[in-house]
N, C-alpha and C positions, 0 to 999 in steps of 0.2 A: 515599681516595675522599671526595669532597664529598657528605656525606649529605643536604644540602639540594638537591642537583641532581636534578631529576626524571628525567633520562635515565639517570643512574647507578643510580638505584633501580629504574627501570621496565624497562630493557633488560637481558636476562639475561646478556649478554656482559660480563665484567669486564675491566679494564685488564690484569690478569695473563693472561687467556685469549687476548687478541687476537693476541699474537705467534705462538702455536702455530697458530691458525687461518690466519694469513697465510702461515706457513711451509708449511702443508698445500697451499695453492693456488699456492705458488711466487713470492710477492712479499714485499717487505720492509716495505711500509707500505700503509695504506689509500689514500693518494694515488696510489701506483704502481698499485694494483689498479684504481682509477677511471680512471686514464689509459689503462690497457690495455683497459678495458671500453667506455668511452663515447667515440665519435668526437669529435675535437677541434672539428670544425666545428659541433657542436651544444651544446658546453659553454657554460654561462652565464659571461659576462664579469664580472658583478658579483654580490655576494651578494643574496639576496632582501630586499626592504624590508618586514620584518615586525617587530612589537613584540618587545622583549626577552622571553625566556622567563621564565615564572613558576615559583616554587617551588610545591609542593603547597599550602602554607599560603596563599600569595598567590592561587593559583587559587581556593581555597575562599572566600576573602574576596571575590574578584571575582564569583564565582557568587552569593554571598549578596547582593551589591549589585544584581546583575541581577534576582534573584528578588524583592527588595524593591520593584522598579519595576513588577512585575505586580500587579494588583488582582484578588482572587478574588471575583467576583460569582456569585450563584446564577443559572445560565443555564437557561432553559426554551426555548431556540432550536430544539433538535431538529435536523431536517434530516440525520439520520444519526449525530449525536453526542449522547451522553447521559452525565451524570455517573453514576458507578457506584462500587461498593465493591469494591476489590481485597482479598480476605481476607488478613489479616496473614500467615498461614503461607505463602501463595502469594507475596506480595511478598518476604518474608524468605528463603524457601527456593528460589525460582525466579528471579524478576526480579533479585534482588540476589545470586545465587549463581553463582560462576564455573563450577561444574559444569554449569550449564544455559546460561549466556550465552557460554561460549567453545567449546562443542562445534561440530564441523563438520557439514555436510550428510551425512546417513547413507548414503553410498555403500557403506561397509563395514558391512554389517548386523550382523556378529558382534561389533562393538564399539559398536553403537548401539541395542541392544535396549531400553534404558530410554526414550530419547526416541521411538523407534518405537512403543512401547506408549502413551506419552503422546499421540502424534499419532493413533494408532488410537482412543483415547478421544475425541479431538476429532472424528474422522470419524464415530464412532458418534453423538455428539451431533447433528451436522448431519443425518445420514441420518434419525434418529428424529424430530427436530423438524420436518423438511420432509416426512417420509413418502415419501422417495425412496431408492432402494437404493444409489446410487453418489455418492461425493463424492471430492474430492482433499484433501490435507492442508494446505489454505489457499491463498488468493490474496492479492493486494496490498491491495485495499480494495474497497468496494462498487461504485464507478463503473467501475473496470477489470474487476471481475468481470462487470459487465453487458456490457462490450465483448467479453469472452471468451465469454460466453453467446451473444451475437449472432453472433459469428464461428463458433462451434461449430454453431449452427443453420444458418448459411449453408453451411458445409462438409458438412452432413448432408442437404442437399436430395436429393429423389428424382430419378430419371432424367428424369421428365417436366419437373420444375421446372428442372433444369439445362439441358435441351434448349430450354425456352422462355425461358431467361435470366432466371428469376425472381430479382430483386435488390432488392426493396422490403421494408423492415423498418418495421412499424407500431410507434410508441412512444406510449403514452398521455400526454396533456399533463400529467397530474398525477404525474410522477415527480420525484425530486429534481433541482434545476437542475444540480448538479455531475455527476450521472449522465448527464443529457441532453447536457451539454457534452462529456464524454469520448466518448460515443457518436458525436457529430458529428465529433470529431477522428479517431476510430479507423475509422469506417465508410467515409468518402468515399474514402480511398486504395485501398480494396478494391473499389470500384465498387458499394458498397451505398448505396441511396438511403433516406433516412429520411422517413417520413410521420408527422406528429403530429396528434393530435385527441382527441376524446372517444371512449373505447372503446365507449360505448353507441350511438354514431352511425356507427361505421365500417362501410364495405361492403368485404368482402374481395374481392380481385381475383386473377387468375392470376399477376400480377407479384409478389405477396407470398409470402415464404417463412417469415416469423416475426413475432411480436408480443411486446411487453414492456409489462407493467403493474406497478404498485406496490401492496403489500398490507401494512399500510394505506398509503393514498396520501400524497403529500407534505403534504397538508393535514390528515392524520390520519384521514380517512374510511375505514372498512372497507367495501369494495364486494363485492357478490356477483358474482363473475366466472364462475360455473359455465356459464351459457348462452353467454357470450363464448368460453370455452375450447372448449365443445362445437361451436359454429359454426366456429371456426377449424380444429379438428381434422378436421371433415368436409371441409374444402378442403385438407387436408394442410399446413395452416399451423401451425407449432409455437409454443408460448407459453412465454416465460420470465417469471418473477415475481420482482421485488425485494421481499423479505420481511424485516420486522423480526424478528430471531431471538428476542427476548424475547416478542413478541406470539404466536409460534407455540406457546408454552407454554399459552396460553389459547385461541387461535383455531384453527379447523379448518385443518390444514396444506394448502398448495397441492397437494401430491402426492395428496391425497385427492379433489381436484376436477379432476384431469386435467392439471395443469401438467407440461410436459416438463422444465423447468429451474427451479430456485429459486436465487437468489443474494442476497447481502447482506453485512452487516458483523457481526462478532461482538464489536465493541468494548464493548458494554454488558454482556458477560459478564466483568466484572472487569478490563478494560484501561482505564487512565486516558485521558482525552481528549488530553493532551499537546499542546494547541493544534493538533490536527488529525492526529496520527499518531505513530508507525505503529500500525496495528491489523490484525487478520487478516480478510481478506475470505473469503467462502465461496461455493461453487458446488456444487449437488447436481443430479443428473440421473437420468433413466430409464436402465436398464441398457444399452439399445441404443446409448448414446452413449459406451460405455467406450473405444472406439478413437479418439474425438475429444476427450474431455474434457481440458482443459489441466492442467498442473501435475503434482505427484507424488501417487501413490496408495500408501498403506501397505496391504500385504496380509498375510495370515496363512498360514504354511506349517507343516509338521511335518518335523523332522529324522529321521534314520534310526532314532532311538530312540523316535520317536513324540511327542517334546516339541514344544510350540508354539513357533514362532519367527516373528518379524516381519521383513518385507523390503520393499524398494521394488518395486512391481508394475508391469507394463506399461511398463517403461522405454524400450522401443523407440519409444514415441510422442514422447519428449522431443527438444527442439531440438538438444541436443548430439550426437544421433545422426542425426536426420532433416535437420538443417541447413535448406537452402532449401525442403525439402518439409515442414517442420514446420508445424503448423496454429496454433502459438502460439510466442511468443518467451520465455515464462515460463522463468526459470532457477531462482531460488529464490523463496520467498514470505515468510511471516511465521511461521516455525516456533516461535520462542520464545514468541510471543504466542498462537499456536494451542495450544501446550502449556499455557499459563496458562488459556486458555478451557476446555480439557479438565479441568484440575484444579478450576476453578470449578464445573463441573457435577458432578464427583465429590464435591466438598466439600458441595454443597447437596443433591444427589440430586433425584429427580423431585419429591418433596414440598416440598423447600426452594425449588425453582424455581417451583412453583405458588404458594407463599406470596408470593414476591416479585412475580410477575406479577399475582396477584389484588390485592395491596396497591397496586401501581402503578395498575391499572385502577380500583379503588375510589376511590382518591384523586382521579384525574382526574374520575370521575363525580360525586363529592361537590362538587368545585370547580365543575363545570358547573352543578349545581343551585343552588349559592349565587350564582353569577354571574347566573343567570336572575332570582333574587330582586332583584338590584341593577339590573335593566333591560337586561342584556346578552343577546345571542342566540347560543346555540351552534348552529352551522350543520351540524355533523356529526350525522347521525341515529345512526350506529353508529361507535364509536371504541374504541381500546385505551388509549392514553396521551396523545393529542394533541388539544387543543381548537382549534377554528377559530371565533373569536369576532367577531361583528359588533358594532361600537360604535355606540350611538345617535347620531343626528345632533347632538344638543345637547351631546355630550361631545367634548372635544378630545383627539385621539390624542396630540398633542404634549405636552399637559399631563399625560396619563397616563404618557407616556414619561419626563418629568421626575421625576415622583413615583417611578417604578420605579427610575430611576438613583439617586435619593436613598436608596432602600432597598437599593441594591446588587443589583438584579435586572435581568437581560437577558431580554426577550421577543422574539418574532419579529414584525416589522411588515411586513405585505403592502402592495403598492403601492395596492391598493384601499381601504386603511384598516382591513382586518381585522387581528386579532391572533392569533398562534399561541402556544400554551402546551403544551410537552411535559414531562410529569411523568416522573420516573425513580425508581430504587430508593432514592435518597438523600432524596427529598422527605418531610418530616415534617409533623406537624400544625402546628407553628409556622411552617413555610414557607407552608402554605396560609393561615394567618392573615395573614402579610405580603402575600401576593398579593391577598387580599380587601380588605385595608386600602388597597392601591394602587388597585384598581378602584372601591372605595367612595369614596375621596378624589377621584378624577377625576370621579365622578358627583355630588360634593357631598353625600355621605351619610356617616353613621357606621356602622361595622360592628364588632361584637365577636363573635369566634368562641367559642361557648359549648359546643359539642358535639364528641364524638369522631367520627372518620371511620368510618362503618359499613362492614362488608365486604358489598358489594352489587355486582351486575352491571348495567351500563347498556348492554346490547347484545342484539340479537335472538338467540334461542336457536339459530337455524340456523347462526350463526357459531361457536358454542362447540365446542371440541374434545372429542371423546368417546373417542378412542383413547389408550391408555397409551403411555408412553415411558420410556426409561432404567430398565428393570426388571432388567437384568443385574447380576451381583454387584458389579462394581467401583463402580457408582453407588449401592450400598447399604451399603458397609462403612466408608467413611472420612469420617464426618461430625463427628468431633472433631478438634481441632488436633493432638493427639498421634498419632492414627491417620493423618491426612493427612501430617504431617511425616515419619512413618516410611515411608509409601508413596512419597513423593517421594524420600526418601533411598535407598530400595531401588532405585528406577529409576535414580537417578543413579549408583549403584555398578555398573550394567551397562554404562555408557558409558565412552568415553575422551574426556576433555576436557583443556584445559591445566591443570586442577586436578590431573590425574593424571600427565601426562607430556607430552613432545613428541608431536606427531601426525605419523606417518610419511608421511602423504599428501603433505606438502610444499607445500600450497597457500599462496599469498600471503595467504590469509584466516587463517592460523594465527598469530595474534598475540594477546597478552593485552590486554584492555581494562583499563586501570589503574583501581583502585578509586576514586581521586580523580576520574577522569573520569565515573564512573557515579553517584557520590553524588547529584548534582543531580536525577537521574531520580526520586528518592523524595521530593523536596520538593513540597508541595501547590501552591506558587506556579508550578510547572512542570506538574504533573499535572492540575490541575483547571481548565484554561482551555479554553473552547470555541473552535474555529477561526474562528468568525464573531463573536467578541467585538469590541466597538468598539476601534479602534486606541489610544485613550487609556487603555485598561485593560491594554494589553500592551506597555508601553514597554520592559520588560526583554527580552521575546521579540524585539521589533523590533530592539533594539540588538544582541542576540546574532546574529540573522539577518544584519544588515548587516555586523557584524564578520566572521562566517564567510564571507559572500560576498566581502568585500574580500580576506580571506586567500587564498581559493581562486583568485580572479582573479590575485593576485600570484604564487601558486605555479605556476599553469598558463600565465601570460603571456597569458591571454584574459580581459579585464577584466569582461565582462558575464556574469552568473551567474543561473541559475534553480535553486532548491532544490525545485522541485515534483516531479520524477520520484521514484518511491518504490522503485526498485531499479536495479541496474546495467542490466538488460535494458530497463527503462522509460526509463532515460537514453539508451540507444542509440536507442530509438524516438523519443524527444523530440528528440534531436539531428538525426536524419534528417528528422523532421517540420518542424523549423525550416529545414533546407536546402530541402526541397520547397516550403515556403511562400515562401521567398526567391526561388527560381527561378520559381515561378508569378507572383510579383509583378513580376519582370523580363520576363515574357512568354516564359519558357523552360520552361514546364510540360511540354513534350514530352520533356525530359531524364528518362529513366527507367531508367538502367543504373547499377549500383554495382559497382565492382571490389572483389574480396575475395581475399586470399591464401588458399591451401589450408590454411594453418596457423591461420586465424581461429577463434576460439571459436564454437561452434555457434549462439550467440544472435545473432551478427552477421548471417549470412544470413537467419535467421528474422525478425529485426527489419526487415531490408530488405524482405522479402516482405510483412510486415505493413504496411509503409509504402507499398506499391503499386509497389515497384521490382522490376526483374529483376536477377539477379546474374550476374556473369561471374567465374569463378574463375581466379586467377593461380597459376602453378606455383611451387613452392619447390624449392631445390636440396637436395642430400643432407644439408646441415648445418641445414636448416630456414629458411634465409634466402630472402626473396622473390627470385625470378628477375627481375632488372631488365630483361633483354631482353624476356621474355614480358610483363612489366608494361607496358613502353613500347609494345609491339606491340598489346596489347589496348586500351590507352588510345587510341592513334591510330585503331585500327579502329572504335572506338565513340565517336569524338570528338564527333560532332554530337548524340548522345543521352546522353552521359555526365553523370550528376548528381553522383556522388561516388565516392571510394575510402574504404573502411574499413580502417584499419591499426592493429593492436595494437602498441604500442611501449613497452618492449621486447616482442618477440614472445612468443607462447605458449610458445616454447622457451626464453625468457629471454635472447634475443639482441638487442643494439642493432643494428638494421639499418644497415650502413655507408653505404647509398645512400638513406637516408630523406629527406634534403633534396631530392635529385634527383627522388625519387618525387613529392614535393609539388609541385615545379616542373612536372613532366610533367602532373599533374592540373590545375593552375591554367592551364597553357597550353592545355588542352582546354576551358577555360571552366567547369570543375567545381570542387567543394569537397572538402576533405580532412577526413574524420571520423577522429579518433583515439580508439580504445578505451583508456580510462584504467585498465583493470583492473590493470595492472602499474605504476601511478604510484609505488609504493614506491621503485622504482629510479631515479626521475627527480627527486624532490623536492630542490631546492636545487642540483642539478647540471645539469639541462637542463629543458626544458618544452615542451609542445605549441606554444606561441606562437612560440618561437625556432625550433623545427623547421619550422614552416610550416603547422600545422593551422588550420582555421577553426572547428572545434568539437570538444570532447572531453567525455566523461562521466567521472565519478569514482565509485569504489565506496568510500563512506565507511567501510564496515565492514572494508575491507582496509587502506587507507592511513591512516585516521584513527581515530576513537574510537567508532564505532557498533558495538554488539555484534552478532555474527553469529548466535549462538544456535541452531545446528543447521539453518540455512537461512533466516535472516532474523530480525529486521527488517534491511532494508538501505535505504540511501538512495543515489540515483544522480544527483546534480545535474549539470547541464551548464554548461559554460563556453564562451562563443562570442566570436568576433571582433566588432568594433564594427558591421560591416555587417549582422550577423545579429541584433543586439539587438532591432530592432522586431518580430521574429517569435518571441521567447521565449514560453513558455506564459503564458496569462492565466487568469482565473477569473471565472465569471459572477456569483458572489455578492460577492466582495471587490472585484473590479476592473471588473465590469460588462461583461465580454467573454468569449466562448467560444473565442477564437482559440487553437488548439493546446493546450487544456486536456488534461492527461494524467493527472490524479489528482483524487480527490474533494476533497482539501484543498489550499489554496493553497500551503502549505509542508509539507514532510515532514521 
């Protein structure tokens, strides 16, 4: 065996074992097996045009080269991402540990008790910090959590509102731009109209069913929403609040002033920024929403001996059971990172979190006072960590920016000339000295930092949290590295992952992520990069993204690629949204029907419904193949209104459909598009591909076919690949590319 060959090292099947496996399935060679399995008319005629494979050493050197092209600046941009400290025992024992990053979604609770307990810790953190009784075990990110919250409120309208057709969602103008963009993408197909404005001036109408505000808002101001919420609730209008999770350690939680839903990101609880993801989104709600809340919920039961046991609760809500009747297409979320968030809170405990939050706030307040001395104006009366600075007319913002870049500092620059500064837990006294040097230099003044940062509050007392949180035992016991390491190890021993054995569930997710593929995740040049960092600082990331997009385009035969969708289900939605926009652009927006085989994964019909489509189910035969006659009849019957067909290939049963090309021809003859679910792309790579078969768009589950760790239900990435005619409608981004068109994620790239 060539020990330098990555495949020989990585894939568990040896040359000696292959003949026995082939004999078991009744063939003499792998080529014979492939010939019998994949129809000849969809086989690739030429090998893929990809670079020569690397050895692990060559790959490490390549990643070192890419990392060296990224520049680590100190970023105070904020907008949902903040530098954070991932405690070393968590990085070492969770993020870098195959016991945690190779475990599968905990459908089998009896072999998942460790990660279920870790996720229960996460849920406890979210419930107690938001002061709401119900949460799920993570969502994809803050912006998509906002969309899920809005959809949940819409589906929870009372009878009077449903009868009146109440479909207006008020969104305060001071929410993060990425959240606003995703809301626009996700709401319009469901018939929900968005009205934006100043929450202080809005007049509630009978057409409204919900409202969304940010706390603190996108400029950092902590607003008093109590009267707003009271007025909304008097008219049966429910309020969702996007809240910074770290701020809730110090600020009065929204659940205590009447919010129905609180959502946000937990990124700053120990998850590196990773140039925009992934990180765990959260959503908490009042108990009355338990039948509508999306995602998975971990519950506690007792066995027949009275022992505590964890399980997945309320599974009947999930899309794989409810299909087209599901209220969300969420399949998995960010379980690995949610587990890390839970361990972060366990490690610090309530007092540790208070120390971090108070230090962040005191540092921001001290900076505000010192900037005032230099002639700058802090426009936020109340704030937690983010300053909104007015620059005097005589000072050039461009000159200030140049000085900042020379000092390797990124600030947020508003169109009106104001500057945003978001302080985080990594900000030290020396960092404040650099900031004040920058602002003093722009003002033509000298500044020397001569005093320590006093612990002080710069916010009205009415905003200060008085309720306790995280007082249960697990958050009080494991505050040393030894204790935490042993706790993490004990939980890991309760699970089955690929570090223990094969996993009998048999999912295509059950693959080992090679250690050499995951080493780069721990490099600071990849961890500590803000997603809105200037392009010239992220040349290594851009090259990596362009390389990956090129490879995925070649592999799928669909050359245009978007890496924005942050899960397989999000990829489904993004692909359908691209199709919808394309048809609307052609003047065929009336096309609203999607054909789906009965064998389709439950997220397919759920995604179609979320995109505003109606679904028509096609029968399958006794072997699980799509019934071609029924497929043709239903396509023809709906020809004038057919938008797309969603086909998983190979099918969920593992079958290459013998009539797949004919199905694509039927759909195209009807003027519709073919969406291929790439969940089973493992079986296609190098042998066939969606482009050759005839698909117009497909999504890929990178955690299945490629190298993204699954980690007990995420992180996942679900990029979409499209034919050239769909390229103009791929997801954009309001911050990086100046457009909201089909934005499906908070970050431009995932």
